[in-house]
C-alpha positions in Angstrom: 180.5 15.2 -24.1 179.6 11.8 -23.6 175.8 12.4 -23.1 176.3 14.5 -26.5 178.1 11.6 -28.2 175.7 9.3 -27.2 172.8 11.2 -28.6 174.4 11.6 -31.5 174.7 7.8 -32.0 171.1 7.4 -31.1 170.1 9.6 -34.0 172.6 8.3 -36.6 170.8 4.8 -35.5 167.4 6.0 -35.6 168.4 7.4 -39.3 169.6 4.0 -40.2 166.6 1.9 -39.1 164.4 4.3 -40.7 166.3 4.0 -44.4 166.5 0.1 -43.3 162.5 0.5 -42.6 161.7 2.4 -45.7 163.8 0.1 -47.7 162.4 -3.0 -46.3 159.0 -2.0 -47.4 159.1 -0.3 -49.9 157.2 -1.3 -53.1 159.8 -2.8 -55.8 160.0 -1.1 -58.9 160.7 -3.9 -61.3 160.8 -7.6 -61.3 162.8 -10.3 -62.9 162.0 -12.9 -65.3 163.6 -14.5 -68.4 162.7 -14.5 -71.7 160.7 -17.3 -73.3 159.4 -18.3 -77.0 157.2 -21.1 -77.7 158.8 -24.6 -78.3 156.8 -26.6 -80.8 157.1 -30.0 -80.5 156.6 -31.9 -83.8 156.1 -35.7 -84.5 153.9 -38.4 -87.6 150.7 -39.4 -86.6 151.4 -42.5 -87.7 154.9 -43.0 -87.1 157.5 -45.5 -89.2 160.9 -45.6 -90.6 163.0 -42.0 -91.6 163.6 -41.6 -94.8 165.4 -38.5 -95.2 165.8 -35.3 -92.5 166.2 -32.8 -94.3 167.4 -30.1 -91.5 170.2 -29.9 -88.4 169.4 -28.5 -85.4 169.8 -24.6 -85.8 169.1 -24.0 -88.8 166.5 -21.4 -89.7 163.1 -22.8 -91.0 160.1 -21.1 -92.7 156.3 -21.9 -92.4 155.3 -24.9 -94.2 159.0 -26.4 -94.6 159.4 -29.8 -95.1 162.0 -31.6 -92.1 161.7 -35.0 -91.9 160.0 -37.7 -94.6 159.2 -41.1 -93.5 158.6 -44.4 -95.5 155.5 -45.1 -97.3 156.2 -48.7 -97.5 152.8 -50.0 -99.2 150.7 -46.7 -99.1 151.0 -45.5 -102.5 150.0 -49.3 -103.8 147.2 -48.9 -101.4 146.0 -45.9 -103.1 146.0 -47.0 -106.1 144.1 -49.5 -105.4 141.5 -47.0 -103.8 141.5 -44.8 -106.6 140.8 -47.5 -109.2 137.7 -48.5 -106.7 136.7 -45.0 -106.1 136.5 -44.7 -109.9 134.9 -47.5 -110.6 132.3 -46.9 -107.9 131.8 -43.1 -109.5 131.0 -44.3 -112.8 128.5 -47.0 -112.0 126.9 -44.1 -109.6 127.0 -42.2 -113.0 125.4 -44.8 -114.7 122.2 -45.1 -112.4 121.5 -41.3 -111.9 122.2 -40.8 -116.2 120.1 -43.9 -117.3 120.0 -45.9 -119.4 121.2 -44.9 -122.9 118.4 -44.5 -126.1 120.2 -47.2 -127.9 119.6 -49.9 -124.8 115.9 -49.2 -124.6 115.6 -49.3 -128.4 117.5 -52.7 -128.2 115.1 -54.0 -125.5 111.7 -52.8 -127.2 113.1 -54.8 -130.3 113.4 -57.8 -128.7 109.9 -57.5 -127.1 108.9 -57.1 -131.0 110.7 -60.3 -132.0 109.4 -62.4 -129.0 105.9 -61.4 -129.5 105.9 -62.2 -133.2 107.5 -65.8 -132.4 104.7 -66.0 -129.7 101.9 -65.3 -132.0 103.6 -67.7 -134.8 103.8 -70.4 -132.6 99.6 -70.1 -131.4 98.6 -69.8 -135.1 100.6 -72.8 -136.5 101.9 -73.7 -139.5 100.2 -72.5 -142.6 99.9 -75.0 -145.3 102.4 -73.0 -147.4 104.9 -74.1 -144.6 104.1 -77.6 -144.9 103.9 -77.7 -148.3 107.6 -76.5 -149.0 108.5 -78.4 -146.4 107.9 -81.6 -148.3 109.1 -80.4 -151.2 112.6 -79.8 -149.0 112.0 -83.8 -148.2 111.7 -84.6 -151.7 115.0 -83.2 -152.7 116.6 -84.1 -149.8 116.0 -87.7 -151.0 116.7 -87.2 -154.4 119.9 -86.1 -153.5 120.5 -89.1 -151.1 119.5 -91.7 -154.3 121.8 -89.8 -156.7 124.9 -90.3 -153.9 123.7 -93.8 -153.7 123.8 -94.5 -157.0 127.4 -93.0 -157.1 128.8 -95.3 -154.5 127.8 -98.0 -155.7 129.5 -97.2 -159.2 132.9 -96.0 -157.2 132.7 -99.5 -155.0 132.0 -101.5 -158.6 134.8 -99.7 -160.2 137.2 -99.8 -156.8 136.7 -104.0 -157.0 138.4 -103.5 -160.2 141.2 -101.2 -159.0 140.0 -98.1 -161.8 139.1 -95.7 -158.8 141.3 -94.3 -156.5 141.1 -94.8 -152.8 140.4 -90.5 -152.3 137.7 -90.9 -154.8 135.7 -93.8 -152.9 136.4 -91.6 -149.8 134.6 -88.5 -151.4 131.6 -90.6 -152.6 130.9 -92.0 -149.0 131.6 -89.0 -147.7 128.6 -87.3 -150.1 126.7 -90.3 -149.5 126.7 -89.7 -145.6 125.7 -85.6 -146.0 122.9 -86.4 -148.1 121.5 -88.9 -145.9 121.7 -86.5 -142.8 120.4 -84.2 -144.9 117.4 -86.1 -145.7 116.7 -87.0 -141.8 117.0 -83.1 -140.6 114.1 -82.2 -143.9 112.0 -85.3 -142.6 112.4 -84.1 -139.0 110.7 -80.8 -140.1 107.8 -81.8 -142.2 107.3 -83.9 -138.9 106.8 -80.7 -136.7 105.1 -79.1 -138.9 102.4 -81.6 -139.4 102.1 -82.2 -135.4 101.7 -78.4 -134.8 102.8 -76.4 -132.0 103.6 -77.8 -128.6 101.5 -76.3 -125.4 105.2 -76.4 -123.7 106.6 -74.5 -126.4 103.8 -71.4 -125.9 104.2 -71.6 -122.5 108.1 -70.8 -122.7 108.0 -68.2 -125.5 105.1 -66.5 -122.8 107.6 -66.5 -120.3 110.2 -65.2 -122.2 108.3 -62.2 -123.3 106.8 -61.4 -120.4 110.8 -60.5 -119.0 111.2 -59.2 -122.3 108.5 -56.4 -121.4 109.5 -56.1 -117.6 112.8 -55.2 -118.9 111.5 -52.7 -121.8 109.3 -51.0 -118.5 112.8 -51.2 -116.1 114.9 -49.2 -119.1 112.2 -46.8 -120.1 111.7 -45.7 -116.6 115.3 -45.9 -115.7 116.8 -47.3 -112.0 115.4 -47.2 -108.7 116.2 -44.5 -106.4 117.1 -47.7 -104.0 119.9 -48.4 -106.6 120.6 -44.8 -106.9 121.1 -44.6 -103.3 123.4 -47.4 -103.1 125.4 -46.5 -105.6 126.2 -43.2 -104.1 126.9 -44.7 -100.6 129.4 -47.0 -102.3 130.9 -44.4 -104.1 131.3 -42.1 -100.8 132.3 -45.1 -99.0 135.2 -45.5 -101.6 135.7 -41.8 -101.1 136.2 -41.9 -97.9 139.0 -44.9 -98.1 140.7 -42.8 -100.5 140.6 -40.1 -98.7 142.2 -41.7 -95.4 144.6 -43.0 -97.2 146.3 -39.5 -98.2 145.6 -38.2 -94.9 148.3 -41.2 -93.8 150.3 -40.2 -97.0 150.4 -36.8 -96.1 151.1 -37.5 -92.0 154.6 -39.1 -93.2 155.6 -35.3 -93.9 157.1 -33.6 -91.3 156.9 -29.7 -92.0 157.4 -26.9 -89.5 154.2 -25.1 -88.2 156.2 -21.9 -87.7 158.9 -19.5 -88.6 162.0 -20.5 -86.3 165.1 -22.5 -85.5 165.6 -26.1 -85.3 166.0 -26.6 -81.3 166.0 -29.9 -80.4 166.6 -33.0 -83.1 168.2 -36.5 -82.5 166.9 -38.4 -85.6 168.7 -39.8 -88.6 167.2 -42.0 -91.8 166.5 -45.5 -90.5 165.9 -44.8 -87.0 162.3 -45.4 -86.4 159.4 -43.3 -85.0 156.4 -43.9 -82.7 153.0 -42.7 -83.4 151.9 -39.3 -81.8 155.6 -39.2 -79.6 158.0 -35.9 -81.0 161.1 -36.3 -82.2 162.0 -32.5 -82.6 161.2 -29.5 -81.5 161.3 -25.8 -83.4 161.3 -22.8 -81.7 158.9 -19.7 -82.8 161.6 -16.7 -83.3 158.3 -14.8 -84.4 156.8 -14.4 -80.5 159.1 -13.5 -77.5 157.6 -12.4 -74.6 159.4 -12.2 -70.3 157.7 -14.5 -67.6 157.9 -12.4 -64.7 156.3 -12.5 -61.0 155.1 -9.7 -59.6 154.1 -9.4 -55.6 150.9 -8.9 -54.2 151.4 -5.4 -53.6 152.1 -4.1 -56.9 149.1 -6.1 -58.8 147.9 -2.8 -60.2 148.3 -3.7 -63.5 146.2 -4.3 -66.1 146.5 -6.6 -69.5 147.4 -4.7 -72.6 149.4 -1.9 -70.2 152.9 -0.8 -71.8 156.0 -1.7 -69.6 159.2 -1.0 -69.8 162.3 -3.9 -70.6 165.5 -4.3 -70.4 168.0 -7.3 -71.0 171.1 -7.4 -69.4 173.0 -9.1 -72.7 171.7 -5.8 -73.7 172.2 -3.1 -70.8 172.3 0.1 -73.3 168.6 -1.0 -74.8 164.9 -1.1 -73.5 161.6 -2.7 -75.1 158.2 -1.7 -75.0 156.4 -4.4 -73.9 152.8 -5.1 -73.9 151.2 -7.0 -70.7 149.4 -10.0 -72.4 148.8 -12.4 -69.3 147.8 -11.5 -66.0 147.6 -15.0 -63.2 144.2 -14.7 -61.7 145.5 -16.7 -58.6 148.6 -16.5 -56.7 151.1 -19.0 -56.5 154.5 -19.0 -54.7 157.4 -17.4 -56.1 159.5 -19.8 -58.1 163.4 -20.7 -56.3 165.3 -19.2 -59.7 163.6 -15.5 -59.4 163.3 -14.4 -56.3 165.6 -14.3 -52.3 164.8 -17.2 -50.0 163.1 -14.7 -48.0 161.0 -13.3 -50.9 159.9 -17.7 -52.3 157.4 -17.3 -48.8 155.4 -14.8 -50.8 152.7 -14.7 -52.9 152.9 -13.7 -56.4 151.0 -13.4 -59.5 152.7 -14.4 -63.2 152.8 -12.0 -65.7 153.9 -12.6 -69.0 155.0 -9.1 -71.3 155.1 -9.4 -75.0 158.3 -7.9 -76.6 158.1 -6.5 -79.9 158.7 -8.1 -83.2 162.2 -7.3 -84.0 164.4 -10.1 -82.1 167.3 -10.5 -83.9 169.3 -9.6 -80.5 167.1 -11.8 -78.4 167.3 -15.4 -76.9 165.1 -17.4 -75.4 166.8 -17.5 -71.7 168.4 -15.0 -71.0 167.4 -12.8 -67.9 165.3 -9.8 -68.0 163.7 -6.9 -66.0 160.0 -5.7 -65.9 159.7 -2.4 -64.5 156.3 -1.0 -63.1 156.9 2.4 -61.9 154.7 4.4 -63.8 157.1 6.8 -64.1 159.0 4.1 -66.5 156.0 3.4 -68.9 156.6 4.4 -72.5 
């Protein structure tokens, strides 16, 4: 009996070893991982003091929804000044490109005509008729002066007897003074006409006429290309300044870039934020995937392949996931995924995209990705 018992024990031991060996060397039918989603970190490029926080942690948000608004300080005043400067630059550019109005050209031409006639008159000199008229005006002024002189003497004599008021005497003095001034003016006019035109007057009139002709030529030709280009550059610079301020104002508003859930937010009105530093995060709920690690010997997978995924929190359900990523290089298994023995092995990271309905899933839950082709949906 002893030999038979020993033989039976050896057979059982051999079978057990064979089963254990086959289990140790068999390929895994699934790998474990975690459900993940993109965590979008948000902040402001300009930073500043928080004016308003419109959401709380856990709130569902939609793409384009305003989440946080920062104080503008003097940016609105800067924008108003920049807009006014742009309007002025645009008006100057429009004026140069449109050229002078017909009325302005006509005014320049009329000035040329007036100066031409004046210069001709200076060169010709006074006519005898003008000298005669000047002498007549002088004679009339002298007669008026003699009349006022006699009237003043009469009033003074009456005033000495007390028969004339002070007001009458003052009026007579004023009339005599005015007549005397008028006579001197007429005398100077006659002397100028008799002397004739001076050479300096002719030269001055010629210079004015030359300047007027140049102004008329410019008015008829329009503005130079260099002036128009300079005005355009000034207009474009003002436009760029205004757009830069608008971008800074827009950066004071933080919008959600995705549909999702506010994952982290520690911000209150009055808090200061640093430029470019994230101060909140939004979890993108539009796309979930499972991150897992596959042993080298099971690297017969290809991007686009569909695999079955099960989740511990939903034991009765499975999901048809699409393999969207397979790492090109192997790495050591992360410690929170496999056993200590398996952590010494090389694996490849994969990402399996879950279908669109994620209402029952949460990032962070454990999931199994089934690798057996018989388990593919």
